[in-house]
C-alpha positions in Angstrom: -4.9 21.3 22.7 -4.4 17.9 21.0 -0.7 18.0 20.4 -0.7 14.6 18.6 -3.3 15.8 16.2 -1.5 19.0 15.7 1.8 17.1 15.0 0.2 14.8 12.4 -1.5 17.8 10.8 1.8 19.7 10.5 3.3 16.5 9.1 0.7 16.6 6.4 1.5 20.2 5.6 5.2 19.5 5.4 4.8 16.4 3.2 2.5 18.4 0.9 5.1 21.1 0.6 7.9 18.7 -0.1 5.7 16.8 -2.7 4.8 20.1 -4.4 8.5 21.0 -4.6 9.9 17.6 -5.7 7.2 15.5 -7.3 5.1 17.7 -9.6 5.2 19.5 -12.8 2.6 22.2 -13.6 0.7 23.4 -16.7 -0.8 20.8 -16.6 -0.3 19.4 -13.1 1.2 15.9 -13.2 3.9 13.7 -11.6 7.4 13.9 -13.0 10.3 11.5 -13.0 13.1 13.3 -11.2 13.7 12.2 -7.6 11.5 9.2 -8.2 12.5 7.3 -5.1 12.3 10.3 -2.8 8.9 11.1 -4.3 7.6 7.6 -3.6 8.6 7.8 0.1 7.2 11.3 0.4 3.8 9.9 -0.6 4.3 7.0 1.9 5.1 9.6 4.6 2.0 11.6 3.7 -0.1 8.5 3.8 1.0 7.7 7.3 0.4 11.3 8.3 -3.2 11.3 7.0 -3.7 7.9 8.6 -2.6 9.1 12.0 -4.7 12.3 11.7 -7.8 10.2 10.7 -7.3 8.0 13.9 -6.7 11.0 16.2 -9.6 13.0 14.7 -12.0 10.1 15.4 -10.7 9.9 19.0 -11.1 13.7 19.4 -14.8 13.3 18.4 -15.1 10.5 20.9 -16.6 8.2 18.3 -18.5 5.0 19.7 -16.6 2.2 18.0 -19.5 -0.1 18.6 -21.8 2.1 16.6 -19.1 2.6 14.0 -19.0 -1.1 13.3 -22.6 -2.0 14.2 -24.8 -4.1 12.0 -23.9 -4.0 8.3 -21.8 -0.9 8.6 -18.5 -2.8 8.7 -19.3 -4.7 5.6 -20.4 -1.5 3.8 -17.1 0.1 4.8 -15.1 -2.9 3.6 -16.9 -3.0 0.2 -16.4 0.7 -0.2 -12.6 0.4 0.6 -12.3 -2.5 -1.9 -14.1 -0.4 -4.6 -11.8 2.6 -3.9 -8.6 0.6 -4.0 -9.7 -1.1 -7.3 -10.4 2.4 -8.7 -7.0 3.6 -7.6 -5.0 0.8 -9.0 -6.8 0.9 -12.3 -6.8 4.8 -12.7 -4.3 6.5 -14.8 -2.2 9.1 -13.0 -3.2 11.6 -15.7 -6.5 11.9 -13.7 -4.5 13.8 -11.1 -7.3 15.3 -8.9 -9.7 12.5 -9.0 -7.0 9.9 -8.1 -5.9 12.0 -5.2 -9.4 12.3 -3.9 -9.9 8.6 -4.0 -6.5 8.0 -2.3 -7.3 10.3 0.6 -10.7 8.6 1.0 -9.0 5.2 1.1 -6.4 6.3 3.7 -9.2 7.7 5.9 -11.1 4.4 5.6 -7.9 2.6 6.7 -7.9 5.0 9.7 -11.5 4.0 10.6 -10.5 0.3 10.5 -7.4 0.8 12.6 -9.2 3.0 15.2 -10.6 0.1 17.3 -7.0 -1.2 17.8 -5.8 2.2 18.8 -8.8 2.7 21.1 -8.8 -0.7 22.9 -5.1 -1.8 22.7 -3.2 1.4 22.8 0.1 0.1 24.2 0.1 -2.8 21.7 -0.7 -0.3 19.0 2.4 1.8 19.6 4.7 -1.2 20.2 3.5 -2.8 17.0 3.9 0.5 15.1 7.5 0.9 16.2 8.3 -2.8 15.4 6.7 -2.4 11.9 8.8 0.7 11.3 11.9 -1.2 12.3 11.1 -4.2 10.0 10.2 -2.0 7.0 13.3 0.1 7.4 15.5 -3.0 7.7 13.9 -4.6 4.6 14.1 -1.4 2.6 17.7 -1.0 3.5 18.4 -4.7 2.4 16.5 -4.1 -0.9 18.5 -1.0 -1.7 21.8 -2.6 -0.8 21.2 -5.9 -2.4 18.6 -5.4 -5.1 20.0 -8.3 -7.2 18.9 -10.8 -4.5 15.2 -9.8 -5.3 13.9 -11.3 -8.5 10.9 -10.4 -10.7 10.0 -14.1 -10.6 9.0 -13.7 -7.0 5.7 -12.1 -8.0 3.7 -15.2 -8.9 4.7 -17.3 -5.8 4.0 -14.2 -3.6 0.6 -13.6 -5.3 -0.4 -17.3 -4.9 0.7 -17.1 -1.2 -1.5 -14.0 -0.7 -4.6 -15.7 -2.3 -3.9 -18.8 -0.2 -3.6 -16.8 3.0 -6.9 -14.8 2.3 -8.8 -18.0 1.5 -7.4 -19.7 4.6 -8.5 -16.8 6.9 -11.9 -16.6 5.4 -12.3 -20.4 5.7 -11.2 -20.2 9.4 -13.8 -17.5 10.2 -16.6 -19.4 8.5 -15.6 -22.6 10.4 -15.4 -20.7 13.6 -18.9 -19.1 13.0 -20.3 -22.6 12.4 -18.7 -23.9 15.6 -16.5 -26.5 13.9 -13.2 -24.9 15.2 -12.3 -22.5 18.0 -12.3 -18.9 16.7 -8.7 -18.1 17.6 -7.1 -21.6 17.1 -5.1 -20.7 14.0 -5.1 -16.9 14.4 -1.5 -16.5 15.6 -0.3 -19.0 13.0 -1.9 -17.0 10.2 -0.4 -13.8 11.7 3.2 -15.3 11.7 2.6 -16.3 8.0 1.3 -12.9 7.1 4.3 -11.1 8.7 6.7 -13.4 6.7 4.7 -13.1 3.5 4.4 -9.3 3.5 7.9 -9.0 4.5 8.8 -10.6 1.2 6.2 -8.4 -0.5 8.1 -5.3 1.0 11.3 -6.5 -0.5 9.6 -7.1 -3.9 7.8 -3.7 -3.9 10.9 -1.9 -2.8 12.7 -3.5 -5.8 10.0 -2.2 -8.1 10.6 1.4 -6.8 14.3 1.0 -7.7 13.4 -0.4 -11.2 10.8 2.2 -11.9 13.2 5.0 -10.9 15.7 3.7 -13.5 13.0 3.3 -16.2 10.6 6.1 -15.4 8.2 7.2 -18.1 4.8 7.8 -16.6 5.3 7.8 -12.8 2.4 7.1 -10.4 3.6 7.8 -6.8 0.3 7.1 -5.3 0.2 3.4 -6.5 3.9 3.1 -5.8 3.6 4.2 -2.1 0.4 2.4 -1.6 2.0 -1.0 -2.2 4.5 -0.4 0.6 1.8 1.1 2.9 -0.4 -2.0 2.5 2.7 -4.2 3.1 3.4 -2.3 6.3 -0.2 -2.4 7.5 -0.4 -6.1 7.0 2.8 -6.6 8.9 1.5 -4.3 11.7 -1.9 -6.1 12.1 0.1 -9.4 12.2 2.3 -8.1 15.0 -0.9 -6.8 16.9 -2.5 -10.3 16.7 0.5 -12.1 18.0 1.1 -9.6 20.8 -2.4 -10.1 22.3 
């Protein structure tokens, strides 16, 4: 018996039970505002449980990662994930079932992308995961204890920093493919920058959870938890890169 997969599956069941009890109103089914902060983190917990189950399910099927990302498959998976996340961000929470289906598909795709790291660098995977949990926990604690330190004006500088990081990483890969620079010359530098940038994003997104909890009108716990999940995954991949 695969006890890891069983544990992650039971975590999904537990999270769904708690979400059903705390997050939803029925007739019609929709999110409600009470327990906003708890609900946001329940969805984050459920995301991680689905992510872990996806990775462990791929492992149990002994999927060949070379075939998984052979040819144009990795680009198709990337395009599909970008399309799904755009749909999630832009979709109103009133489309409850459709939004959840897209969200689950996106989390599973994230598991597909993370599987090669789990398969080939397992010890680093677990170490980076624990380090990421520690960082996110510390940053979240800071945001809840000192929310006034985090300003809404952070958004534009953080957004510009994100765009600059993406453009820099794409440029590095193009230059490496053309043989102009060594493929890994700036990889660790970009990883350190990403860890710092997404740590600030974590503070900012946690502050948004606090604000939205105080001014809740039409909650969307999927989008709210997705922000922190993506922050966490970017910190995680940055830690993996500098640990190699």
